[in-house]
C-alpha positions as CSV (number, residue, x, y, z in Angstrom):
1,M,-10.5,-0.6,7.4
2,N,-7.7,-2.3,5.6
3,K,-7.9,-5.5,3.5
4,Q,-6.9,-7.8,6.3
5,E,-9.4,-6.4,8.7
6,F,-12.1,-6.6,6.0
7,T,-11.2,-10.3,5.4
8,Q,-11.6,-11.1,9.1
9,E,-14.9,-9.2,9.3
10,A,-16.2,-10.9,6.2
11,A,-15.3,-14.4,7.5
12,L,-17.1,-13.7,10.8
13,R,-20.2,-12.6,8.9
14,L,-20.0,-15.6,6.6
15,I,-19.9,-18.0,9.5
16,N,-23.5,-17.1,10.2
17,R,-24.6,-18.3,6.7
18,S,-26.1,-21.8,7.1
19,D,-25.8,-22.5,3.4
20,M,-22.0,-22.3,3.2
21,P,-19.7,-25.1,4.4
22,M,-17.2,-24.0,7.1
23,A,-14.3,-25.1,4.9
24,D,-15.3,-22.5,2.2
25,I,-15.7,-19.5,4.4
26,A,-12.0,-18.4,4.5
27,G,-11.7,-18.7,0.8
28,A,-14.9,-16.7,0.2
29,A,-13.8,-14.0,2.5
30,R,-10.4,-13.7,0.8
31,E,-12.1,-13.7,-2.6
32,L,-14.4,-10.9,-1.6
33,A,-11.6,-8.8,-0.1
34,D,-9.6,-9.3,-3.4
35,Q,-12.5,-7.9,-5.4
36,L,-12.9,-4.9,-3.1
37,F,-9.2,-4.2,-2.6
38,P,-7.6,-5.0,-5.9
39,G,-3.8,-4.8,-5.9
40,I,-3.4,-4.7,-2.2
41,P,-1.7,-7.7,-0.6
42,A,-3.7,-9.4,2.1
43,Q,-0.7,-10.3,4.2
44,K,1.6,-7.6,5.6
45,G,5.2,-7.8,4.6
46,N,8.3,-7.0,6.6
47,P,9.5,-3.4,6.1
48,E,13.0,-4.4,7.3
49,T,13.5,-6.9,4.5
50,D,11.0,-5.9,1.8
51,S,12.7,-4.3,-1.3
52,I,11.8,-0.6,-1.9
53,E,10.3,-1.9,-5.1
54,V,7.4,-3.3,-3.1
55,L,6.7,0.2,-1.8
56,L,7.2,1.8,-5.2
57,R,4.6,-0.5,-6.8
58,E,2.1,0.4,-4.1
59,V,2.9,4.1,-4.4
60,G,2.3,3.8,-8.2
61,R,-1.0,2.1,-7.5
62,V,-2.0,4.8,-5.0
63,D,-1.0,7.6,-7.5
64,E,-2.9,5.9,-10.3
65,Q,-6.0,5.7,-8.1
66,N,-5.6,9.4,-7.4
67,V,-5.2,10.2,-11.2
68,D,-8.3,8.1,-11.9
69,N,-10.2,10.3,-9.4
70,Y,-9.1,13.5,-11.1
71,R,-9.3,12.7,-14.8
72,H,-7.8,16.0,-15.9
73,V,-4.5,15.1,-14.3
74,Q,-2.1,13.5,-16.8
75,K,-0.3,10.3,-15.8
76,S,3.4,10.8,-15.3
77,G,6.6,8.9,-14.5
78,F,5.9,9.4,-10.8
79,E,7.0,5.9,-9.7
80,V,10.2,6.1,-11.7
81,R,11.1,9.6,-10.4
82,L,10.4,8.4,-6.8
83,G,12.6,5.4,-7.4
84,N,15.4,7.6,-8.6
85,I,15.1,9.7,-5.4
86,F,15.2,6.6,-3.3
87,R,18.4,5.4,-5.1
88,S,20.0,8.9,-4.7
89,Q,19.3,8.7,-0.9
90,D,20.6,5.0,-0.8
91,V,17.1,3.7,0.2
92,N,17.1,0.0,-0.9
93,V,14.6,-1.5,1.5
94,V,11.5,-0.1,3.2
95,G,13.4,-0.2,6.5
96,D,15.9,2.3,5.1
97,L,13.1,4.7,4.3
98,L,11.6,4.3,7.8
99,R,15.1,5.0,9.4
100,Y,15.4,8.0,7.0
101,G,12.2,9.4,8.5
102,R,9.3,11.3,7.1
103,R,10.6,14.7,8.2
104,D,14.0,14.2,6.3
105,F,12.2,12.6,3.4
106,Q,10.0,15.7,3.0
107,K,13.1,17.9,2.8
108,A,14.7,15.9,0.0
109,R,14.9,17.5,-3.4
110,G,11.9,16.7,-5.7
111,I,9.6,15.6,-2.8
112,G,6.3,17.5,-2.6
113,P,3.1,17.1,-0.6
114,H,1.6,14.7,-3.2
115,T,4.6,12.4,-3.0
116,V,4.5,12.3,0.8
117,K,0.8,11.6,0.8
118,C,1.2,8.7,-1.6
119,V,4.1,7.2,0.4
120,D,2.1,7.6,3.6
121,Q,-0.9,5.8,2.0
122,A,1.3,3.0,0.6
123,L,3.0,2.4,4.0
124,Q,-0.4,2.3,5.7
125,N,-1.7,-0.1,3.0
126,L,1.2,-2.5,3.1
127,Y,2.4,-2.4,6.7
128,D,-0.2,-0.4,8.8
129,I,2.5,2.2,9.4
130,T,1.0,5.6,10.1
131,E,3.9,7.4,11.6
132,W,7.5,7.2,10.4
């Protein structure tokens, strides 16, 4: 379940609460979603026009979350290195990456399974894209 789906579900459940005014339900649902999904935007962007920096920030957040799950892994300049790879491949907006394709992206120098996994997760979080 992504953040937008959670917000909708929370709003539907909050409607059943008789102690909450209808005007406050949407705000309460968004607030709860923000607490449970920190750093993830509620509205989906447009991959054709969003700068690759939007994706890089989300990839960095996903990587940081993975590092937090495995405390023995040191933080690195993952986001910066990935940005350098995007620039070397002339990927400036998310749409460029989508046109480049997952298969060709995996073949690029410096791209490993962890990088692909983080980009996959970031694309799903931001745009609900599971195949590219």
